[in-house]
Each structure stands twice: as C-alpha cells, then as structure tokens.
DSSP file (Angstrom, degrees, kcal/mol; ACC not computed):
  #  RESIDUE AA STRUCTURE BP1 BP2  ACC     N-H-->O    O-->H-N    N-H-->O    O-->H-N    TCO  KAPPA ALPHA  PHI   PSI    X-CA   Y-CA   Z-CA
    1    1 A M              0   0    0      0, 0.0     2,-0.1     0, 0.0     0, 0.0   0.000 360.0 360.0 360.0 133.6  126.4  180.0   94.4
    2    2 A K     >  -     0   0    0      1,-0.1     4,-2.3     4,-0.0     5,-0.2  -0.287 360.0-116.6 -71.4 155.4  125.3  181.3   97.7
    3    3 A R  H  > S+     0   0    0      2,-0.2     4,-2.6     1,-0.2     5,-0.2   0.901 114.7  53.0 -67.7 -37.1  125.5  179.2  100.8
    4    4 A R  H  > S+     0   0    0      1,-0.2     4,-2.5     2,-0.2    -1,-0.2   0.943 110.8  45.9 -58.2 -52.1  121.7  179.2  101.2
    5    5 A T  H  > S+     0   0    0      2,-0.2     4,-1.9     1,-0.2    -2,-0.2   0.865 112.4  51.1 -66.9 -37.2  121.2  177.9   97.7
    6    6 A R  H  X S+     0   0    0     -4,-2.3     4,-2.7     2,-0.2    -1,-0.2   0.930 110.7  49.2 -58.1 -50.2  123.9  175.3   98.1
    7    7 A T  H  X S+     0   0    0     -4,-2.6     4,-2.0     1,-0.2     5,-0.2   0.889 110.5  50.2 -59.2 -40.8  122.3  174.0  101.3
    8    8 A L  H  X S+     0   0    0     -4,-2.5     4,-2.2     2,-0.2    -1,-0.2   0.894 110.7  49.3 -65.4 -40.1  119.0  173.9   99.6
    9    9 A V  H  X S+     0   0    0     -4,-1.9     4,-2.3     1,-0.2     5,-0.2   0.913 111.1  50.2 -69.5 -40.1  120.4  171.9   96.6
   10   10 A F  H  X S+     0   0    0     -4,-2.7     4,-1.5     1,-0.2    -1,-0.2   0.854 110.7  48.0 -70.6 -29.7  122.1  169.5   98.9
   11   11 A L  H  X S+     0   0    0     -4,-2.0     4,-2.2     2,-0.2     5,-0.2   0.841 111.6  51.6 -76.7 -33.9  118.9  168.9  100.9
   12   12 A L  H  X S+     0   0    0     -4,-2.2     4,-2.3    -5,-0.2    -2,-0.2   0.912 109.3  48.6 -56.5 -44.4  117.0  168.3   97.8
   13   13 A A  H  X S+     0   0    0     -4,-2.3     4,-2.0     1,-0.2    -2,-0.2   0.840 111.2  50.3 -71.4 -30.0  119.4  165.9   96.6
   14   14 A A  H  X S+     0   0    0     -4,-1.5     4,-2.6    -5,-0.2    -1,-0.2   0.913 110.9  49.7 -71.7 -39.6  119.3  164.0  100.0
   15   15 A V  H  X S+     0   0    0     -4,-2.2     4,-2.6     1,-0.2    -2,-0.2   0.860 112.0  49.8 -66.2 -36.4  115.4  164.0   99.8
   16   16 A A  H  X S+     0   0    0     -4,-2.3     4,-2.2    -5,-0.2    -1,-0.2   0.947 109.8  49.3 -66.2 -43.4  115.6  162.6   96.3
   17   17 A L  H  X S+     0   0    0     -4,-2.0     4,-2.3     1,-0.2    -2,-0.2   0.920 112.9  46.7 -68.8 -43.7  118.0  159.9   97.3
   18   18 A L  H  X S+     0   0    0     -4,-2.6     4,-2.9     2,-0.2    -1,-0.2   0.919 110.1  53.5 -57.7 -43.1  115.9  158.8  100.2
   19   19 A G  H  X S+     0   0    0     -4,-2.6     4,-2.3     1,-0.2    -2,-0.2   0.866 109.8  47.4 -63.8 -36.2  112.8  158.8   98.1
   20   20 A A  H  X S+     0   0    0     -4,-2.2     4,-2.4    -5,-0.2    -1,-0.2   0.886 111.2  51.7 -74.1 -30.2  114.6  156.5   95.6
   21   21 A A  H  X S+     0   0    0     -4,-2.3     4,-2.4     2,-0.2     5,-0.2   0.966 111.8  47.3 -67.0 -48.0  115.8  154.2   98.4
   22   22 A V  H  X S+     0   0    0     -4,-2.9     4,-2.7     1,-0.2    -1,-0.2   0.920 112.8  48.7 -55.2 -45.2  112.2  154.0   99.8
   23   23 A F  H  X S+     0   0    0     -4,-2.3     4,-2.2     1,-0.2    -1,-0.2   0.904 111.5  50.0 -63.0 -40.2  110.9  153.3   96.2
   24   24 A A  H  X S+     0   0    0     -4,-2.4     4,-1.7     2,-0.2    -1,-0.2   0.854 110.5  49.9 -66.1 -34.5  113.6  150.6   95.7
   25   25 A E  H  X S+     0   0    0     -4,-2.4     4,-3.1     2,-0.2     5,-0.3   0.965 110.3  49.0 -65.5 -52.6  112.7  148.9   99.0
   26   26 A I  H  X S+     0   0    0     -4,-2.7     4,-2.0     1,-0.2    -2,-0.2   0.906 111.9  50.2 -58.5 -42.3  108.9  148.8   98.2
   27   27 A R  H  X S+     0   0    0     -4,-2.2     4,-1.3     2,-0.2    -1,-0.2   0.840 109.4  50.8 -63.2 -35.5  109.7  147.3   94.8
   28   28 A R  H  X S+     0   0    0     -4,-1.7     4,-1.4    -3,-0.2    -2,-0.2   0.901 111.2  47.6 -71.5 -39.2  111.9  144.7   96.4
   29   29 A E  H  X S+     0   0    0     -4,-3.1     4,-1.5     1,-0.2    -2,-0.2   0.895 108.2  55.5 -66.8 -34.1  109.1  143.7   98.9
   30   30 A Q  H  < S+     0   0    0     -4,-2.0     4,-0.3    -5,-0.3    -1,-0.2   0.869 105.9  51.9 -66.4 -30.8  106.6  143.5   96.1
   31   31 A T  H >< S+     0   0    0     -4,-1.3     3,-0.9     1,-0.2    -1,-0.2   0.820 108.0  52.0 -67.9 -31.6  108.8  141.1   94.3
   32   32 A L  H >< S+     0   0    0     -4,-1.4     3,-2.0     1,-0.2    61,-0.6   0.766  93.2  73.3 -75.3 -24.9  109.0  139.0   97.4
   33   33 A A  T 3< S+     0   0    0     -4,-1.5    -1,-0.2     1,-0.3    -2,-0.2   0.705  84.8  66.9 -61.2 -19.6  105.2  138.9   97.6
   34   34 A F  T <  S+     0   0    0     -3,-0.9    -1,-0.3    -4,-0.3    -2,-0.1   0.544  93.7  62.3 -82.2  -4.3  105.1  136.5   94.7
   35   35 A D  S <  S-     0   0    0     -3,-2.0    58,-2.3    58,-0.1    -1,-0.2  -0.752  79.3-171.0-118.8  80.8  106.8  133.8   96.8
   36   36 A P  B     -A   92   0A   0      0, 0.0    54,-0.2     0, 0.0    55,-0.1  -0.296  35.1-116.0 -68.8 159.1  104.3  133.2   99.7
   37   37 A L  S    S+     0   0    0     54,-1.6     2,-0.3    51,-0.2    53,-0.2   0.907  97.1   7.1 -60.0 -45.2  105.2  131.1  102.6
   38   38 A T        -     0   0    0     51,-2.0    -1,-0.1     2,-0.1   102,-0.0  -0.863  61.7-133.6-131.6 169.4  102.4  128.5  101.6
   39   39 A T        +     0   0    0     -2,-0.3     2,-0.1     2,-0.1    51,-0.1   0.085  53.9 145.2-109.5  25.1  100.1  128.0   98.7
   40   40 A I        -     0   0    0     49,-0.2     2,-1.1     1,-0.1    -2,-0.1  -0.395  56.5-122.1 -58.6 132.9   97.1  127.3  100.9
   41   41 A D    >>  -     0   0    0      1,-0.2     3,-2.1    -2,-0.1     4,-0.6  -0.686  23.7-163.2 -71.2  95.1   93.8  128.6   99.6
   42   42 A L  G >4 S+     0   0    0     -2,-1.1     3,-0.5     1,-0.3    -1,-0.2   0.758  86.3  59.0 -63.7 -21.7   92.9  130.9  102.5
   43   43 A A  G 34 S+     0   0    0      1,-0.2    -1,-0.3    -3,-0.1    -2,-0.0   0.748 105.9  49.5 -67.4 -23.7   89.2  131.0  101.3
   44   44 A A  G <4 S+     0   0    0     -3,-2.1    -1,-0.2     2,-0.0    -2,-0.2   0.520  81.3 116.0 -92.8  -9.9   89.1  127.3  101.6
   45   45 A V    <<  +     0   0    0     -4,-0.6     3,-0.1    -3,-0.5    41,-0.0  -0.442  32.2 171.9 -68.3 133.5   90.5  127.1  105.2
   46   46 A R        +     0   0    0      1,-0.3    16,-2.9    -2,-0.1     2,-0.3   0.543  62.1  35.6-123.0 -19.6   87.9  125.7  107.6
   47   47 A S  E     -B   61   0B   0     14,-0.2    72,-1.2    20,-0.1     2,-0.3  -0.981  57.8-179.9-134.8 152.6   89.9  125.2  110.8
   48   48 A L  E     -BC  60 118B   0     12,-2.2    12,-3.9    -2,-0.3     2,-0.3  -0.983   2.3-175.8-152.0 135.9   92.7  127.3  112.4
   49   49 A A  E     -BC  59 117B   0     68,-1.8    68,-2.8    -2,-0.3     2,-0.4  -0.992   4.6-166.2-135.4 140.9   94.7  126.6  115.7
   50   50 A V  E     +BC  58 116B   0      8,-3.0     8,-2.9    -2,-0.3     2,-0.4  -0.999   9.2 174.3-127.2 133.1   97.3  128.7  117.3
   51   51 A T  E     + C   0 115B   0     64,-1.8    64,-2.4    -2,-0.4     2,-0.3  -0.966   3.7 168.3-129.3 151.6   99.6  127.6  120.1
   52   52 A C  E >   - C   0 114B   0      3,-0.5     3,-0.8    -2,-0.4    62,-0.2  -0.979  43.4-113.4-158.4 160.8  102.6  129.5  121.7
   53   53 A N  T 3  S+     0   0    0     60,-2.0    61,-0.1    -2,-0.3    -1,-0.1   0.821 113.6  37.5 -71.9 -31.6  104.7  129.1  124.7
   54   54 A A  T 3  S+     0   0    0     59,-0.3     2,-0.3     2,-0.1    -1,-0.2   0.197 112.5  57.4-107.8  14.6  103.5  132.2  126.5
   55   55 A C  S <  S-     0   0    0     -3,-0.8    -3,-0.5   102,-0.0   102,-0.1  -0.941  85.8 -88.8-141.9 167.6   99.7  132.2  125.6
   56   56 A K        -     0   0    0     -2,-0.3     2,-0.1    -5,-0.1    -2,-0.1  -0.477  50.9-106.7 -68.0 137.5   96.6  130.2  125.8
   57   57 A P        -     0   0    0      0, 0.0     2,-0.4     0, 0.0    -6,-0.2  -0.411  37.4-159.5 -63.3 140.2   96.0  127.9  122.8
   58   58 A R  E     -B   50   0B   0     -8,-2.9    -8,-3.0    -2,-0.1     2,-0.4  -0.959  10.2-174.5-124.5 141.8   93.3  129.2  120.5
   59   59 A R  E     -BD  49  71B   0     12,-2.0    11,-3.7    -2,-0.4    12,-1.6  -0.996   1.6-173.9-140.7 138.2   91.2  127.1  118.0
   60   60 A F  E     -BD  48  69B   0    -12,-3.9   -12,-2.2    -2,-0.4     2,-0.3  -0.913   6.7-167.1-128.2 145.8   88.7  128.4  115.4
   61   61 A D  E     -BD  47  68B   0      7,-2.2     7,-2.9    -2,-0.3     2,-0.6  -0.981  23.7-127.6-126.7 144.6   86.3  126.6  113.0
   62   62 A K  E     - D   0  67B   0    -16,-2.9     2,-0.4    -2,-0.3     5,-0.2  -0.859  29.3-179.1 -94.1 125.9   84.5  128.3  110.1
   63   63 A V  E >   - D   0  66B   0      3,-3.2     3,-1.1    -2,-0.6    -2,-0.0  -0.983  67.2 -14.3-129.3 123.2   80.8  127.7  110.2
   64   64 A D  T 3  S-     0   0    0     -2,-0.4    -1,-0.1     1,-0.3     3,-0.1   0.860 129.5 -51.1  52.2  39.6   78.5  129.1  107.6
   65   65 A G  T 3  S+     0   0    0      1,-0.2     2,-0.3   -19,-0.0    -1,-0.3   0.602 120.9  96.7  82.0  10.7   81.1  131.5  106.4
   66   66 A H  E <  S-D   63   0B   0     -3,-1.1    -3,-3.2    12,-0.0     2,-0.3  -0.974  72.9-115.8-135.1 149.1   81.9  132.9  109.8
   67   67 A W  E     -D   62   0B   0     -2,-0.3    10,-2.8    10,-0.3     2,-0.5  -0.669  25.7-168.8 -87.6 137.6   84.6  132.1  112.3
   68   68 A Q  E     -DE  61  76B   0     -7,-2.9    -7,-2.2    -2,-0.3     2,-0.4  -0.981  19.6-133.1-125.1 127.8   83.7  130.6  115.7
   69   69 A M  E     +DE  60  75B   0      6,-2.4     6,-1.2    -2,-0.5    -9,-0.3  -0.626  25.0 175.4 -79.3 134.5   86.3  130.3  118.5
   70   70 A R  E     +     0   0B   0    -11,-3.7   -10,-0.2    -2,-0.4    -1,-0.2   0.700  54.7  72.9-108.8 -27.4   86.1  126.8  120.0
   71   71 A E  E    S-D   59   0B   0    -12,-1.6   -12,-2.0     1,-0.2    -1,-0.4  -0.987 108.4  -3.2-142.8 127.6   89.0  127.1  122.5
   72   72 A P  S    S+     0   0    0      0, 0.0     2,-0.4     0, 0.0    -1,-0.2  -0.988 140.9  22.0 -88.5  -4.2   89.5  128.7  125.2
   73   73 A F        -     0   0    0      2,-0.1     2,-1.0    85,-0.1    -2,-0.0  -0.952  68.1-136.8-130.1 150.8   86.0  130.1  124.7
   74   74 A A        +     0   0    0     -2,-0.4     2,-0.3    -3,-0.0    -4,-0.2  -0.737  63.8 115.7-105.2  86.7   83.1  128.8  122.7
   75   75 A R  E    S-E   69   0B   0     -6,-1.2    -6,-2.4    -2,-1.0     2,-0.1  -0.927  74.6 -79.0-146.4 163.1   81.9  132.2  121.1
   76   76 A A  E     -E   68   0B   0     -2,-0.3    87,-2.5    -8,-0.2    -8,-0.2  -0.455  49.7-139.5 -67.0 139.9   81.7  133.9  117.8
   77   77 A A  B     -J  162   0C   0    -10,-2.8     2,-0.7    85,-0.3    85,-0.3  -0.679  22.6-100.4-103.5 159.4   85.1  135.2  116.5
   78   78 A D     >  -     0   0    0     83,-3.1     4,-2.1    -2,-0.2     3,-0.4  -0.690  32.4-149.9 -75.9 111.5   85.9  138.4  114.8
   79   79 A D  H  > S+     0   0    0     -2,-0.7     4,-1.9     1,-0.2    -1,-0.2   0.851  94.1  50.2 -50.4 -44.5   86.2  137.3  111.1
   80   80 A A  H  > S+     0   0    0      2,-0.2     4,-1.4     1,-0.2    -1,-0.2   0.862 109.2  51.9 -65.8 -40.1   88.7  139.9  110.2
   81   81 A A  H  > S+     0   0    0     -3,-0.4     4,-1.4     2,-0.2     3,-0.3   0.935 114.2  43.0 -64.4 -46.2   91.0  139.1  113.2
   82   82 A V  H  X S+     0   0    0     -4,-2.1     4,-2.1     1,-0.3    -2,-0.2   0.800 110.1  55.1 -72.5 -29.2   91.0  135.4  112.3
   83   83 A D  H  X S+     0   0    0     -4,-1.9     4,-1.7    -5,-0.3    -1,-0.3   0.761 105.4  54.1 -75.7 -24.7   91.4  136.1  108.7
   84   84 A R  H  < S+     0   0    0     -4,-1.4     4,-0.3    -3,-0.3    -2,-0.2   0.853 107.3  51.8 -69.0 -38.2   94.6  138.2  109.6
   85   85 A L  H >< S+     0   0    0     -4,-1.4     3,-1.2     1,-0.2     4,-0.2   0.939 111.3  46.4 -65.0 -47.7   95.9  135.1  111.5
   86   86 A A  H >< S+     0   0    0     -4,-2.1     3,-2.2     1,-0.3    -2,-0.2   0.866 100.7  66.3 -65.1 -35.5   95.3  132.9  108.4
   87   87 A A  G >< S+     0   0    0     -4,-1.7     3,-1.7     1,-0.3    -1,-0.3   0.620  80.8  79.7 -65.4  -9.2   97.0  135.4  106.1
   88   88 A I  G X  S+     0   0    0     -3,-1.2     3,-1.6    -4,-0.3    -1,-0.3   0.798  82.1  67.1 -64.1 -23.7  100.3  134.8  107.9
   89   89 A A  G <  S+     0   0    0     -3,-2.2   -51,-2.0     1,-0.3    -1,-0.3   0.657  98.2  51.4 -71.5 -13.1  100.4  131.6  105.7
   90   90 A H  G <  S+     0   0    0     -3,-1.7    -1,-0.3   -53,-0.2    -2,-0.2   0.096  78.5 141.1-111.5  18.5  100.9  133.9  102.7
   91   91 A A    <   -     0   0    0     -3,-1.6   -54,-1.6   -55,-0.1     2,-0.2  -0.343  61.1-106.6 -53.5 138.3  103.8  135.9  104.2
   92   92 A P  B     -A   36   0A   0      0, 0.0     2,-0.4     0, 0.0   -59,-0.2  -0.506  32.8-134.5 -73.0 144.7  106.4  136.8  101.6
   93   93 A V        -     0   0    0    -58,-2.3    53,-0.2   -61,-0.6   -58,-0.1  -0.740  21.6-174.8 -95.5 135.1  109.5  134.7  101.9
   94   94 A R  S    S+     0   0    0     51,-3.3     2,-0.3    -2,-0.4    -1,-0.2   0.824  75.0   4.0 -96.6 -43.0  112.9  136.3  101.7
   95   95 A F  E     -F  145   0B   0     50,-1.0    50,-2.5     2,-0.0    -1,-0.4  -0.999  60.3-158.9-142.0 147.5  115.0  133.0  101.9
   96   96 A R  E     +F  144   0B   0     -2,-0.3     2,-0.3    48,-0.2    48,-0.2  -0.944  11.1 178.7-119.2 147.3  114.3  129.3  102.0
   97   97 A H  E     -F  143   0B   0     46,-2.2    46,-3.1    -2,-0.3     2,-0.2  -0.989  37.3-103.9-142.9 150.2  116.5  126.6  103.2
   98   98 A A  E >>  -F  142   0B   0     -2,-0.3     3,-1.9    44,-0.2     4,-0.7  -0.519  37.6-119.5 -67.9 142.4  116.0  122.8  103.6
   99   99 A A  G >4 S+     0   0    0     42,-2.3     3,-0.7     1,-0.3     5,-0.2   0.822 112.3  60.6 -59.1 -32.0  115.4  122.0  107.3
  100  100 A G  G 34 S+     0   0    0     41,-0.3    -1,-0.3     1,-0.2    42,-0.1   0.698  94.0  63.5 -68.3 -18.4  118.5  119.8  107.3
  101  101 A E  G <4 S+     0   0    0     -3,-1.9     2,-0.3     2,-0.0    -1,-0.2   0.734 104.3  48.8 -76.6 -20.4  120.8  122.7  106.4
  102  102 A L  S << S-     0   0    0     -3,-0.7     2,-0.8    -4,-0.7    -5,-0.0  -0.904  86.3-115.8-120.4 150.7  120.1  124.7  109.6
  103  103 A E     >  -     0   0    0     -2,-0.3     4,-0.8     1,-0.2     3,-0.3  -0.721  24.3-160.3 -85.5 116.5  120.0  123.6  113.3
  104  104 A A  T  4>S+     0   0    0     -2,-0.8     5,-3.1     1,-0.2     6,-0.8   0.822  86.2  59.2 -64.3 -31.3  116.4  124.1  114.3
  105  105 A S  T >45S+     0   0    0      4,-0.2     3,-1.0     1,-0.2    -1,-0.2   0.883 104.9  52.1 -68.0 -34.9  117.2  124.2  118.1
  106  106 A K  T 345S+     0   0    0     -3,-0.3    -1,-0.2     1,-0.2    -2,-0.2   0.737 110.3  49.4 -75.0 -18.1  119.4  127.3  117.5
  107  107 A L  T 3<5S-     0   0    0     -4,-0.8    20,-3.5    -3,-0.3    29,-0.2   0.404 118.1-108.5 -95.2   3.1  116.6  129.0  115.6
  108  108 A G  T < >S+     0   0    0     -3,-1.0     5,-1.0    -4,-0.3    -3,-0.2   0.722  90.1 113.6  69.3  28.5  114.0  128.4  118.1
  109  109 A L  B   < +K  112   0D   0     -5,-3.1    -4,-0.2     1,-0.2    -5,-0.1   0.509  51.1  83.5-100.1 -14.9  112.2  125.8  116.1
  110  110 A D  T   5S+     0   0    0     -6,-0.8    -1,-0.2     1,-0.7    -2,-0.1  -0.777 117.9   9.2-127.8  85.9  112.9  122.8  118.3
  111  111 A P  T   5S-     0   0    0      0, 0.0    -1,-0.7     0, 0.0     2,-0.1   0.560 109.8-130.2 -78.8 156.3  110.6  123.4  120.2
  112  112 A P  B   5 -K  109   0D   0      0, 0.0    -3,-0.2     0, 0.0    14,-0.2  -0.377   3.4-135.3 -73.9 149.5  108.9  126.1  118.4
  113  113 A Q  S   <S-     0   0    0     12,-2.1   -60,-2.0    -5,-1.0   -59,-0.3   0.770  87.8  -4.4 -71.6 -22.0  107.9  129.4  120.0
  114  114 A A  E     -CG  52 125B   0     11,-1.2    11,-2.9   -62,-0.2     2,-0.3  -0.967  63.7-151.3-160.0 158.7  104.5  129.2  118.3
  115  115 A T  E     -CG  51 124B   0    -64,-2.4   -64,-1.8    -2,-0.3     2,-0.4  -0.982   0.2-162.1-134.4 145.9  102.5  127.1  115.8
  116  116 A L  E     -CG  50 123B   0      7,-2.5     7,-3.0    -2,-0.3     2,-0.5  -0.987  10.0-166.8-129.3 120.5   99.8  128.0  113.4
  117  117 A T  E     -CG  49 122B   0    -68,-2.8   -68,-1.8    -2,-0.4     2,-0.6  -0.940   7.1-179.0-114.3 114.0   97.8  125.1  112.0
  118  118 A L  E >  S-CG  48 121B   0      3,-2.3     3,-2.0    -2,-0.5   -70,-0.2  -0.929  74.8 -31.5-116.8 109.2   95.5  125.7  109.1
  119  119 A D  T 3  S-     0   0    0    -72,-1.2    -1,-0.1    -2,-0.6     3,-0.1   0.842 126.6 -42.9  50.0  39.8   93.6  122.6  108.0
  120  120 A G  T 3  S+     0   0    0      1,-0.3     2,-0.6   -73,-0.1    -1,-0.3   0.260 113.1 115.8  95.6 -13.1   96.2  120.2  109.0
  121  121 A T  E <   -G  118   0B   0     -3,-2.0    -3,-2.3    18,-0.0     2,-0.6  -0.817  53.1-155.5 -92.5 118.3   99.2  122.3  107.6
  122  122 A T  E     -G  117   0B   0     -2,-0.6     2,-0.5    -5,-0.2    18,-0.4  -0.852  11.4-164.2-105.1 130.3  101.4  123.3  110.5
  123  123 A L  E     -G  116   0B   0     -7,-3.0    -7,-2.5    -2,-0.6     2,-0.5  -0.938  11.1-155.6-106.1 127.6  103.7  126.4  110.4
  124  124 A K  E     -GH 115 138B   0     14,-2.3    14,-2.8    -2,-0.5     2,-0.5  -0.925   6.9-154.7-109.6 125.9  106.3  126.4  113.2
  125  125 A F  E     +GH 114 137B   0    -11,-2.9   -12,-2.1    -2,-0.5   -11,-1.2  -0.838  17.3 171.1-111.1 131.2  107.6  129.8  114.2
  126  126 A G  E     -     0   0B   0     10,-3.4   -18,-0.3    -2,-0.5   -17,-0.1  -0.025  41.1 -41.7-109.5-139.7  111.0  130.3  115.8
  127  127 A T  E     -     0   0B   0    -20,-3.5     9,-2.3     8,-0.1     2,-0.4  -0.013  59.3-103.8 -75.7-177.3  113.3  133.3  116.7
  128  128 A T  E     - H   0 135B   0      7,-0.2     7,-0.3    17,-0.1     2,-0.3  -0.877  35.0-103.8-113.4 149.7  113.9  136.3  114.6
  129  129 A D     >  -     0   0    0      5,-4.3     4,-1.9    -2,-0.4     5,-0.1  -0.502  26.2-138.0 -72.2 136.8  117.1  136.9  112.7
  130  130 A A  T  4 S+     0   0    0     -2,-0.3    -1,-0.1     2,-0.2    -2,-0.0   0.804  95.3  45.0 -63.7 -33.9  119.3  139.4  114.4
  131  131 A I  T  4 S+     0   0    0      1,-0.1    -1,-0.2     3,-0.1    -2,-0.0   0.956 129.8  16.0 -82.2 -54.9  120.4  141.4  111.4
  132  132 A H  T  4 S-     0   0    0      2,-0.1    -2,-0.2    15,-0.0    -1,-0.1   0.518  92.8-121.5-103.0  -4.1  117.0  141.9  109.5
  133  133 A G     <  +     0   0    0     -4,-1.9    15,-0.7     1,-0.2     2,-0.2   0.715  59.1 150.5  74.3  17.5  114.4  141.1  112.0
  134  134 A D  E     - I   0 147B   0     13,-0.2    -5,-4.3    -5,-0.1     2,-0.4  -0.548  42.9-126.9 -83.2 145.7  113.0  138.3  109.9
  135  135 A R  E     -HI 128 146B   0     11,-2.6    11,-2.1    -7,-0.3     2,-0.4  -0.798  15.5-124.1 -99.9 138.6  111.3  135.3  111.7
  136  136 A Y  E     - I   0 145B   0     -9,-2.3   -10,-3.4    -2,-0.4     2,-0.4  -0.720  32.4-176.9 -79.3 125.9  112.3  131.7  111.0
  137  137 A V  E     -HI 125 144B   0      7,-2.7     7,-3.5    -2,-0.4     2,-0.5  -0.994  12.4-156.6-131.9 125.2  109.3  129.6  110.0
  138  138 A E  E     +HI 124 143B   0    -14,-2.8   -14,-2.3    -2,-0.4     2,-0.3  -0.905  25.9 151.7-102.6 126.2  109.4  125.9  109.3
  139  139 A V  E >   - I   0 142B   0      3,-2.2     3,-1.4    -2,-0.5   -16,-0.1  -0.961  64.9  -1.6-152.0 131.5  106.7  124.4  107.1
  140  140 A G  T 3  S-     0   0    0    -18,-0.4     3,-0.1    -2,-0.3   -17,-0.1   0.778 129.1 -51.3  64.8  31.5  106.7  121.3  104.8
  141  141 A G  T 3  S+     0   0    0      1,-0.3   -42,-2.3   -43,-0.1     2,-0.3   0.487 118.2 105.9  83.9   1.4  110.5  120.4  105.5
  142  142 A L  E <   -FI  98 139B   0     -3,-1.4    -3,-2.2   -44,-0.2     2,-0.5  -0.896  59.5-147.5-115.4 144.2  111.6  123.9  104.7
  143  143 A I  E     -FI  97 138B   0    -46,-3.1   -46,-2.2    -2,-0.3     2,-0.3  -0.967  23.6-173.1-107.6 124.8  112.8  126.7  106.8
  144  144 A A  E     -FI  96 137B   0     -7,-3.5    -7,-2.7    -2,-0.5     2,-0.5  -0.883  23.5-138.8-118.1 146.4  111.9  130.2  105.6
  145  145 A L  E     +FI  95 136B   0    -50,-2.5   -51,-3.3    -2,-0.3   -50,-1.0  -0.924  31.7 173.8 -95.6 120.4  112.8  133.7  106.7
  146  146 A V  E     - I   0 135B   0    -11,-2.1   -11,-2.6    -2,-0.5   -53,-0.2  -0.931  42.2 -91.3-123.8 149.6  109.8  136.0  106.5
  147  147 A P  E     - I   0 134B   0      0, 0.0     2,-1.3     0, 0.0   -13,-0.2  -0.449  41.7-125.7 -61.2 136.3  109.4  139.7  107.6
  148  148 A D        +     0   0    0    -15,-0.7   -12,-0.0     1,-0.2   -20,-0.0  -0.724  66.0 128.3 -91.2  91.5  108.1  139.6  111.1
  149  149 A R        +     0   0    0     -2,-1.3    -1,-0.2   -61,-0.0     4,-0.1   0.272  67.6  52.0-122.2   8.7  105.1  141.7  110.8
  150  150 A F    >>  +     0   0    0     -3,-0.1     4,-1.8     2,-0.1     3,-0.6   0.345  68.3 105.7-129.7   0.6  102.6  139.2  112.5
  151  151 A S  H 3> S+     0   0    0      1,-0.3     4,-2.4     2,-0.2     5,-0.1   0.860  78.3  58.1 -53.5 -39.6  104.1  138.3  115.8
  152  152 A A  H 34 S+     0   0    0      1,-0.2     4,-0.4     2,-0.2    -1,-0.3   0.905 106.4  50.1 -58.3 -40.2  101.7  140.4  117.8
  153  153 A R  H X4 S+     0   0    0     -3,-0.6     3,-0.6     1,-0.2    -1,-0.2   0.867 111.5  48.3 -65.8 -39.1   98.8  138.4  116.2
  154  154 A L  H 3< S+     0   0    0     -4,-1.8    -1,-0.2     1,-0.2    -2,-0.2   0.872 118.2  38.6 -64.6 -37.4  100.3  135.0  117.1
  155  155 A F  T 3< S+     0   0    0     -4,-2.4    -1,-0.2    -5,-0.2    -2,-0.2   0.303  92.8 125.0-102.0   9.7  101.1  135.9  120.7
  156  156 A A    <   -     0   0    0     -3,-0.6    -3,-0.1    -4,-0.4     5,-0.0  -0.067  69.6 -98.3 -65.9 163.4   97.8  137.9  121.3
  157  157 A A    >   -     0   0    0      1,-0.1     3,-1.4  -102,-0.1     4,-0.3  -0.527  33.3-117.7 -75.3 148.7   95.3  137.2  124.1
  158  158 A P  G >  S+     0   0    0      0, 0.0     3,-1.7     0, 0.0     4,-0.3   0.806 110.4  70.8 -58.2 -30.0   92.3  135.1  122.9
  159  159 A E  G >  S+     0   0    0      1,-0.3     3,-0.7     2,-0.2    -3,-0.0   0.703  84.6  68.1 -62.2 -20.8   90.0  138.1  123.7
  160  160 A N  G <  S+     0   0    0     -3,-1.4    -1,-0.3     1,-0.2   -79,-0.1   0.727  99.9  47.8 -74.3 -22.1   91.4  140.0  120.8
  161  161 A E  G <  S+     0   0    0     -3,-1.7   -83,-3.1    -4,-0.3    -1,-0.2   0.333  85.4 110.6 -99.9   5.0   89.8  137.6  118.3
  162  162 A L  B <  S-J   77   0C   0     -3,-0.7   -85,-0.3   -85,-0.3   -86,-0.1  -0.551  77.5-105.0 -78.6 143.0   86.4  137.6  119.8
  163  163 A A        -     0   0    0    -87,-2.5    -1,-0.1    -2,-0.2   -85,-0.1  -0.363  36.4-114.0 -71.5 149.5   83.6  139.3  117.9
  164  164 A K        -     0   0    0      1,-0.1    -1,-0.1    -3,-0.1   -87,-0.0  -0.639  33.6-105.5 -85.6 133.2   82.5  142.6  119.3
  165  165 A P              0   0    0      0, 0.0    -1,-0.1     0, 0.0     0, 0.0  -0.205 360.0 360.0 -60.2 147.1   79.0  142.7  120.7
  166  166 A K              0   0    0     -3,-0.0    -2,-0.0     0, 0.0    -3,-0.0   0.489 360.0 360.0 -97.6 360.0   76.6  144.6  118.4
C-alpha cells in the first residue's frame, strides 16, 4: 500500500470515528431531553420574573396572548425572547440530587446568582460545574445539573426583551 493511500485510509477512519462520536453525543442529549427540569406547561404560563446579581430585575405578564414587560419598563415585550426565557424551565437534566445532599453555598445557590419565577415556581441558578460546564439549578427541593445554554438570556439587559418597533 502506498503512503498516500495509507494516509487517506487513516484520515477516512478518523472522520468516521469523529462522526460516530458526534452521533453518539446527539443521541445521548436527545435521551436527556425526556427528563425536563420542570413539568410546567409553558403555554399556560402567565407571569415570568427574572432577577440576578449583576442585572436589573425583569418582570413580564402575558396579556391577550402577548408578553408585556412590567419592570423595569412598561412596554410590549418580544414574545419570542420571553418564550426563550420560559423554555429554560424545560432544560434537559443530566443529574438530580436532593437539596440536602449538596452544600448550596458552595454551588452558588445560597444566595442564588439568578432566579427565574414562572407563575410562582422559582428556579434558582448557581454556578457551573467545572468539568462539564453544566449549571446547578435548584427547584422544588432538588438540585439539578443542566447544560448551560441559557445563561446569556438570564443575565441579558432588559432592552433585549423589548418588542422591536414596527
């Protein structure tokens, strides 16, 4: 076998191996999606509030099927942006622990770095796991580790959720 052919075969094998690894990771994350952080019916949510240490508190109410920002501005909100905030409640859970098993202050949950309240259900957000980059979230007496793909939305400026002028 010529050197060029051997190199090509090794590269094709490496690409196939990486493709299989990506496929396996996607399948693993899809199985996690069946275990959401909460079972809140997002279509039924009528109020949403976000607080965090480094940002202004934001509060929204759903009126006639559209989100309205109540705090810090009293203006129409971008429905898609607020729906993305609400969707955090359905983040896939990698692991769950009883709140008493872990020390909340070491996880950034006492006090929490941010909170998301949906119709009275409060999700408290702590720090991220150093190894996997998952965020600690406390809800209903449980501490869960969820993939941290939403922090930018939690800590965003209120102007990001305002409806764009037509």
